[in-house]
DRENVEX-361975 format. One record per residue (C-alpha): residue in three letters; x, y, z. Coordinates in Angstrom, 1 decimal. Layout:
# residues N
+-----+--------+--------+--------+
:  aa :      u :      v :      w :
+-----+--------+--------+--------+
: ALA :      X :      Y :      Z :
...
+-----+--------+--------+--------+
***
This chain:
# residues 330
+-----+--------+--------+--------+
:  aa :      u :      v :      w :
+-----+--------+--------+--------+
: MET :   38.5 :   12.7 :   22.8 :
: THR :   35.0 :   13.7 :   21.5 :
: GLN :   32.9 :   10.7 :   22.8 :
: THR :   30.3 :   13.0 :   24.4 :
: MET :   29.7 :   14.9 :   21.2 :
: HIS :   29.6 :   11.7 :   19.2 :
: ARG :   27.0 :   10.1 :   21.6 :
: LEU :   24.8 :   13.3 :   21.6 :
: ALA :   25.0 :   13.5 :   17.8 :
: MET :   24.0 :    9.8 :   17.5 :
: ILE :   21.0 :   10.4 :   19.7 :
: ALA :   20.1 :   13.6 :   17.8 :
: ALA :   20.4 :   11.7 :   14.4 :
: ILE :   18.0 :    9.0 :   15.6 :
: ILE :   15.6 :   11.7 :   16.8 :
: ALA :   16.0 :   13.7 :   13.6 :
: PHE :   15.2 :   10.6 :   11.5 :
: CYS :   12.0 :   10.0 :   13.7 :
: VAL :   11.0 :   13.6 :   13.2 :
: VAL :   11.3 :   13.3 :    9.4 :
: VAL :    9.3 :   10.1 :    9.4 :
: LEU :    6.7 :   11.4 :   11.8 :
: GLY :    6.4 :   14.6 :    9.8 :
: ALA :    5.6 :   12.4 :    6.7 :
: TRP :    3.0 :   10.5 :    8.7 :
: VAL :    1.4 :   13.7 :    9.8 :
: ARG :    1.3 :   15.1 :    6.3 :
: LEU :    0.2 :   12.0 :    4.5 :
: SER :   -2.6 :   11.4 :    7.1 :
: HIS :   -3.9 :   14.9 :    6.4 :
: ALA :   -3.1 :   16.1 :    9.9 :
: GLY :   -0.9 :   19.0 :    8.9 :
: LEU :   -3.6 :   21.4 :    9.9 :
: GLY :   -4.7 :   19.3 :   12.9 :
: CYS :   -3.8 :   22.4 :   15.0 :
: PRO :   -4.7 :   25.6 :   13.2 :
: ASP :   -2.5 :   27.7 :   15.5 :
: TRP :    1.2 :   27.6 :   16.5 :
: PRO :    3.0 :   26.7 :   18.8 :
: GLY :    0.0 :   25.5 :   20.8 :
: CYS :   -3.0 :   23.6 :   19.6 :
: TYR :   -6.3 :   25.5 :   19.7 :
: GLY :   -4.8 :   27.8 :   22.3 :
: GLN :   -3.5 :   25.0 :   24.6 :
: LEU :    0.0 :   23.5 :   25.2 :
: THR :   -1.4 :   20.0 :   24.4 :
: TRP :   -4.8 :   19.7 :   22.7 :
: PRO :   -8.4 :   20.0 :   23.8 :
: ASN :   -9.8 :   17.0 :   25.7 :
: ALA :  -12.7 :   18.0 :   27.8 :
: VAL :  -16.1 :   18.8 :   26.3 :
: GLU :  -15.9 :   22.5 :   27.3 :
: GLU :  -12.4 :   22.8 :   25.9 :
: ILE :  -13.5 :   21.3 :   22.5 :
: LYS :  -16.5 :   23.7 :   22.5 :
: THR :  -14.2 :   26.6 :   23.1 :
: ALA :  -11.8 :   25.5 :   20.4 :
: ASN :  -14.5 :   25.2 :   17.8 :
: GLN :  -15.8 :   28.6 :   18.7 :
: ALA :  -12.3 :   30.1 :   18.4 :
: PHE :  -11.6 :   28.4 :   15.0 :
: PRO :  -15.0 :   27.8 :   13.3 :
: GLU :  -13.3 :   27.3 :   10.0 :
: ARG :  -11.3 :   24.4 :   11.4 :
: PRO :  -13.4 :   22.1 :   13.7 :
: PHE :  -11.4 :   20.2 :   16.2 :
: GLU :  -10.5 :   16.6 :   15.2 :
: SER :   -8.7 :   14.7 :   18.0 :
: ASN :   -7.1 :   12.1 :   15.7 :
: LYS :   -5.4 :   14.9 :   13.8 :
: ALA :   -4.5 :   17.3 :   16.6 :
: TRP :   -2.6 :   14.8 :   18.7 :
: ARG :   -0.5 :   13.6 :   15.7 :
: GLU :    0.5 :   17.2 :   14.9 :
: MET :    1.4 :   18.0 :   18.5 :
: LEU :    3.4 :   14.7 :   18.9 :
: HIS :    5.5 :   15.9 :   15.9 :
: ARG :    6.0 :   19.3 :   17.4 :
: TYR :    7.1 :   17.8 :   20.8 :
: LEU :    9.6 :   15.5 :   19.2 :
: ALA :   10.9 :   18.4 :   17.0 :
: GLY :   11.2 :   20.5 :   20.1 :
: SER :   13.3 :   17.9 :   21.9 :
: LEU :   15.6 :   17.7 :   18.9 :
: MET :   16.0 :   21.5 :   19.1 :
: LEU :   17.1 :   21.3 :   22.8 :
: LEU :   19.6 :   18.5 :   22.0 :
: VAL :   21.1 :   20.6 :   19.1 :
: PHE :   21.4 :   23.6 :   21.5 :
: ALA :   23.3 :   21.3 :   23.9 :
: MET :   25.7 :   20.2 :   21.2 :
: SER :   26.4 :   23.7 :   20.2 :
: TRP :   27.0 :   24.7 :   23.9 :
: LEU :   29.4 :   21.8 :   24.2 :
: ALA :   31.3 :   22.9 :   21.1 :
: TRP :   31.6 :   26.5 :   22.4 :
: ARG :   32.0 :   26.0 :   26.1 :
: GLY :   33.4 :   22.4 :   26.3 :
: PRO :   37.0 :   21.1 :   26.1 :
: GLU :   39.4 :   22.5 :   23.5 :
: SER :   39.0 :   19.3 :   21.5 :
: TYR :   35.4 :   20.2 :   20.7 :
: ARG :   36.2 :   23.6 :   19.2 :
: LYS :   36.5 :   22.2 :   15.7 :
: PHE :   32.7 :   21.5 :   15.8 :
: ARG :   31.7 :   25.1 :   16.5 :
: LEU :   31.0 :   26.0 :   12.9 :
: LEU :   28.9 :   22.9 :   12.2 :
: THR :   26.9 :   23.0 :   15.4 :
: THR :   26.2 :   26.7 :   14.9 :
: ILE :   24.9 :   26.0 :   11.3 :
: VAL :   22.7 :   23.2 :   12.7 :
: VAL :   21.3 :   25.6 :   15.4 :
: LEU :   20.5 :   28.3 :   12.8 :
: LEU :   19.0 :   25.7 :   10.5 :
: ILE :   16.7 :   24.1 :   13.2 :
: ILE :   15.5 :   27.6 :   14.2 :
: PHE :   14.6 :   28.3 :   10.6 :
: GLN :   13.0 :   24.8 :   10.4 :
: ALA :   10.8 :   25.8 :   13.4 :
: LEU :    9.7 :   28.9 :   11.5 :
: LEU :    8.9 :   26.8 :    8.5 :
: GLY :    6.8 :   24.5 :   10.7 :
: MET :    4.9 :   27.6 :   11.9 :
: TRP :    4.5 :   28.9 :    8.4 :
: THR :    3.3 :   25.5 :    7.2 :
: VAL :    0.3 :   26.0 :    9.6 :
: THR :   -0.2 :   29.8 :    9.3 :
: LEU :    0.1 :   29.8 :    5.5 :
: LYS :   -2.3 :   26.8 :    5.3 :
: LEU :    0.0 :   24.2 :    3.7 :
: LYS :    1.5 :   26.5 :    1.1 :
: PRO :    3.3 :   24.0 :   -1.2 :
: VAL :    6.7 :   25.7 :   -1.4 :
: ILE :    6.7 :   26.0 :    2.4 :
: VAL :    5.7 :   22.3 :    2.8 :
: MET :    8.5 :   21.3 :    0.4 :
: ALA :   11.0 :   23.5 :    2.1 :
: HIS :   10.0 :   22.1 :    5.5 :
: LEU :   10.7 :   18.6 :    4.2 :
: LEU :   14.1 :   19.6 :    2.7 :
: GLY :   15.0 :   21.5 :    5.9 :
: GLY :   14.3 :   18.4 :    8.0 :
: LEU :   16.5 :   16.2 :    5.8 :
: THR :   19.2 :   18.8 :    5.7 :
: THR :   19.2 :   19.0 :    9.5 :
: PHE :   19.3 :   15.2 :    9.7 :
: SER :   22.2 :   15.1 :    7.2 :
: LEU :   24.3 :   17.7 :    9.1 :
: ILE :   23.7 :   15.9 :   12.4 :
: LEU :   24.8 :   12.7 :   10.7 :
: TRP :   28.0 :   14.4 :    9.5 :
: LEU :   28.6 :   15.6 :   13.0 :
: MET :   28.2 :   12.1 :   14.3 :
: PHE :   30.7 :   10.7 :   11.7 :
: SER :   33.2 :   13.5 :   12.3 :
: SER :   33.2 :   13.1 :   16.0 :
: ARG :   33.8 :    9.3 :   16.1 :
: ARG :   37.1 :    7.7 :   16.4 :
: GLN :   38.7 :    7.6 :   12.9 :
: PRO :   40.6 :    4.6 :   11.5 :
: ALA :   44.4 :    4.9 :   11.6 :
: ASP :   44.9 :    4.1 :    7.9 :
: LYS :   44.4 :    6.5 :    5.1 :
: PRO :   41.9 :    5.6 :    2.4 :
: SER :   43.5 :    4.4 :   -0.8 :
: ILE :   43.5 :    6.5 :   -4.0 :
: LYS :   40.9 :    4.2 :   -5.4 :
: ILE :   38.6 :    4.9 :   -2.5 :
: ARG :   39.2 :    8.7 :   -2.6 :
: ARG :   38.3 :    8.7 :   -6.3 :
: MET :   34.8 :    7.6 :   -5.4 :
: ARG :   34.2 :   10.8 :   -3.6 :
: GLY :   33.1 :   12.7 :   -6.7 :
: PRO :   30.6 :   10.0 :   -7.9 :
: ILE :   29.1 :    9.9 :   -4.3 :
: VAL :   28.7 :   13.7 :   -4.2 :
: ALA :   27.0 :   13.5 :   -7.6 :
: ALA :   24.7 :   10.8 :   -6.4 :
: ILE :   23.8 :   12.9 :   -3.3 :
: VAL :   22.9 :   15.8 :   -5.7 :
: VAL :   20.7 :   13.6 :   -7.8 :
: LEU :   19.0 :   12.1 :   -4.8 :
: SER :   18.4 :   15.5 :   -3.3 :
: ILE :   16.7 :   16.8 :   -6.5 :
: GLN :   14.5 :   13.7 :   -6.5 :
: ILE :   13.6 :   14.2 :   -2.9 :
: ALA :   12.6 :   17.8 :   -3.7 :
: LEU :   10.5 :   16.5 :   -6.6 :
: GLY :    8.8 :   14.1 :   -4.2 :
: GLY :    8.2 :   16.8 :   -1.7 :
: TRP :    6.6 :   19.0 :   -4.5 :
: THR :    4.5 :   16.0 :   -5.6 :
: SER :    3.2 :   15.5 :   -2.1 :
: ALA :    2.7 :   19.1 :   -1.3 :
: ASN :    0.5 :   19.5 :   -4.5 :
: TYR :   -1.4 :   16.3 :   -3.9 :
: ALA :   -0.2 :   15.0 :   -7.3 :
: ALA :    0.8 :   11.4 :   -6.1 :
: LEU :   -2.5 :    9.8 :   -7.3 :
: VAL :   -3.2 :   11.6 :  -10.6 :
: CYS :   -1.6 :    8.7 :  -12.4 :
: PRO :   -3.3 :    5.6 :  -10.9 :
: GLU :   -1.3 :    3.0 :  -12.8 :
: PHE :    2.3 :    2.2 :  -13.8 :
: PRO :    4.2 :    2.6 :  -16.1 :
: THR :    1.5 :    4.5 :  -18.1 :
: CYS :   -0.5 :    7.5 :  -16.8 :
: GLY :   -4.3 :    7.5 :  -17.5 :
: GLY :   -3.7 :    4.8 :  -20.1 :
: GLN :   -1.2 :    7.0 :  -22.0 :
: TRP :    2.6 :    7.3 :  -22.0 :
: TRP :    2.5 :   11.0 :  -22.1 :
: PRO :   -0.9 :   12.6 :  -21.2 :
: GLU :   -1.7 :   16.2 :  -21.3 :
: THR :    0.7 :   18.2 :  -19.1 :
: ASN :    1.2 :   21.8 :  -18.0 :
: PHE :    4.8 :   22.1 :  -16.6 :
: ARG :    4.7 :   25.9 :  -16.5 :
: GLU :    1.7 :   26.0 :  -14.1 :
: GLY :    2.8 :   22.9 :  -12.2 :
: PHE :    6.2 :   24.3 :  -11.2 :
: ILE :    5.2 :   27.8 :  -10.1 :
: LEU :    6.8 :   27.9 :   -6.7 :
: TRP :    5.3 :   31.0 :   -5.2 :
: ARG :    1.5 :   31.6 :   -5.2 :
: GLU :   -0.8 :   33.9 :   -3.3 :
: ILE :   -0.9 :   33.9 :    0.5 :
: GLY :   -4.2 :   33.4 :    2.4 :
: VAL :   -5.4 :   30.5 :    0.3 :
: ASN :   -6.0 :   27.1 :    2.0 :
: TYR :   -3.9 :   24.7 :   -0.1 :
: GLU :   -5.1 :   21.6 :    1.7 :
: GLY :   -6.2 :   19.1 :   -0.9 :
: GLY :   -4.4 :   21.0 :   -3.7 :
: LEU :   -5.6 :   23.7 :   -6.1 :
: LEU :   -3.8 :   22.8 :   -9.4 :
: ASP :   -5.7 :   21.4 :  -12.3 :
: GLN :   -5.2 :   17.9 :  -13.7 :
: PRO :   -2.6 :   18.7 :  -16.4 :
: SER :   -0.4 :   20.6 :  -13.9 :
: ARG :   -0.5 :   17.7 :  -11.4 :
: VAL :    0.3 :   15.2 :  -14.1 :
: ALA :    3.3 :   17.3 :  -15.1 :
: ILE :    4.6 :   17.2 :  -11.4 :
: HIS :    3.9 :   13.5 :  -11.2 :
: LEU :    5.7 :   12.6 :  -14.4 :
: ALA :    8.7 :   14.8 :  -13.4 :
: HIS :    8.9 :   12.7 :  -10.2 :
: ARG :    8.7 :    9.5 :  -12.2 :
: ILE :   11.4 :   10.5 :  -14.6 :
: GLY :   13.5 :   11.6 :  -11.7 :
: ALA :   13.0 :    8.2 :  -10.1 :
: VAL :   14.3 :    6.4 :  -13.1 :
: VAL :   17.4 :    8.7 :  -13.3 :
: THR :   18.0 :    8.3 :   -9.6 :
: LEU :   17.7 :    4.5 :   -9.9 :
: LEU :   20.2 :    4.4 :  -12.7 :
: VAL :   22.7 :    6.7 :  -11.0 :
: LEU :   22.6 :    5.0 :   -7.6 :
: THR :   22.7 :    1.5 :   -8.9 :
: THR :   25.6 :    2.3 :  -11.2 :
: LEU :   27.4 :    3.8 :   -8.1 :
: ALA :   26.5 :    0.7 :   -6.0 :
: LEU :   28.0 :   -1.6 :   -8.7 :
: ARG :   31.2 :    0.4 :   -8.6 :
: LEU :   31.4 :    0.3 :   -4.8 :
: LEU :   31.0 :   -3.5 :   -4.8 :
: LYS :   34.3 :   -3.8 :   -6.5 :
: ILE :   36.1 :   -2.0 :   -3.6 :
: PRO :   36.5 :   -4.2 :   -0.5 :
: ARG :   36.4 :   -1.4 :    2.0 :
: LEU :   33.2 :    0.1 :    0.4 :
: ARG :   31.5 :   -3.2 :   -0.5 :
: THR :   29.1 :   -3.3 :    2.5 :
: GLY :   28.0 :    0.3 :    1.7 :
: GLY :   27.5 :   -0.6 :   -1.9 :
: GLN :   25.4 :   -3.6 :   -1.0 :
: LEU :   23.3 :   -1.5 :    1.4 :
: LEU :   22.9 :    1.2 :   -1.2 :
: MET :   21.8 :   -1.3 :   -3.9 :
: GLY :   19.3 :   -2.9 :   -1.6 :
: LEU :   17.8 :    0.5 :   -0.4 :
: VAL :   17.4 :    2.0 :   -3.9 :
: LEU :   15.7 :   -1.1 :   -5.2 :
: VAL :   13.3 :   -1.2 :   -2.2 :
: GLN :   12.7 :    2.6 :   -2.6 :
: PHE :   11.8 :    2.3 :   -6.3 :
: THR :    9.5 :   -0.6 :   -5.5 :
: LEU :    7.8 :    1.4 :   -2.7 :
: GLY :    7.3 :    4.2 :   -5.2 :
: VAL :    5.6 :    1.9 :   -7.7 :
: PHE :    3.4 :    0.5 :   -4.9 :
: ASN :    2.4 :    4.0 :   -3.9 :
: VAL :    0.8 :    4.3 :   -7.4 :
: VAL :   -0.7 :    0.9 :   -8.0 :
: LEU :   -2.0 :    0.5 :   -4.4 :
: TYR :   -3.4 :    4.0 :   -4.3 :
: LEU :   -1.0 :    5.5 :   -1.7 :
: PRO :   -1.5 :    3.3 :    1.3 :
: LEU :   -0.3 :    5.2 :    4.4 :
: PRO :    2.3 :    2.7 :    5.7 :
: ASN :    3.8 :    2.4 :    2.3 :
: ALA :    3.9 :    6.2 :    1.7 :
: VAL :    5.6 :    6.8 :    5.1 :
: ALA :    8.1 :    4.0 :    4.4 :
: HIS :    8.9 :    5.7 :    1.1 :
: ASN :    9.8 :    8.9 :    2.9 :
: ALA :   11.9 :    6.9 :    5.4 :
: GLY :   13.6 :    5.2 :    2.5 :
: ALA :   14.7 :    8.5 :    1.1 :
: ALA :   16.2 :    9.5 :    4.5 :
: LEU :   18.0 :    6.2 :    4.7 :
: LEU :   19.4 :    6.5 :    1.2 :
: LEU :   20.7 :    9.9 :    2.1 :
: ALA :   22.3 :    8.6 :    5.3 :
: THR :   24.0 :    5.7 :    3.4 :
: LEU :   25.5 :    8.1 :    0.8 :
: LEU :   26.8 :   10.4 :    3.6 :
: GLY :   28.3 :    7.5 :    5.4 :
: LEU :   30.1 :    6.4 :    2.2 :
: LEU :   31.2 :   10.0 :    1.6 :
: ASN :   32.7 :   10.0 :    5.1 :
: LYS :   34.7 :    6.8 :    4.3 :
: THR :   36.2 :    8.4 :    1.2 :
: SER :   37.4 :   11.5 :    3.1 :
: THR :   38.6 :   10.0 :    6.4 :
: ARG :   42.2 :   10.9 :    7.3 :
: ALA :   44.4 :    9.5 :    9.9 :
: ARG :   44.7 :   11.4 :   13.2 :
+-----+--------+--------+--------+
***
């Protein structure tokens, strides 16, 4: 029996989802540099509150005056991420030191431990490298990868059905994996769009600046590594480069919509996967609508955060479907 592992993984998955959504809220509310140092905030475990503390903080970081509404958001995200790290360590300890039935989770829990440590480093580099776009995007992808692996641990540790999935169900495994790959690429494009502040360069839909294909610079827009020491807050790319990034994300959205809706329609024909297909269809349509609203409503914060949450939920749905196609009787 692996009930304890399953329960811990379930709690960790919920916290990981909250960390991803909270991270999006911090980034989109421009609070990513709310604390210019790491792991503390202006040299404190929490953030400055008293008048003298704020004065000292401003003297220590004159280039980044203290803003309370940004600092507490950043620290809340760090605290929640820290609690997730402790929970991941507990699951790994259970896999290595717990009953024999938990040994099969050693590899997966170890990978999650290593990943979340690297994720913490990415969080530090996000601050110390002043929102360097490739680090910001990697931090987002790392968070979603951590969420995905914890979800898989949750699925793997629960009680499995006694019956084997049919051949028809098992054949859906390939299309589901392909959909996960397409969705992952689109999420990366979304992260790159956000990290380079390119979400609002095309303020209408479906055209961009009144044109179907305005001036673009894909070469400059997709240079991943740029110089260190520059403050990337607000973005540094010119208009054509940002337009190229934005259009790439739009094209990716259409491709993702077609791939996921096609998959959902196929799943609807299989009774055991029908509910997952309905959920997938609903989520992808909502997600596409939220993306359009981000443009035409000029990126309202609740809508933009919901768009990030939708990506995580789509990923979770596909992973759940993948698990159903690979379950074996035990």
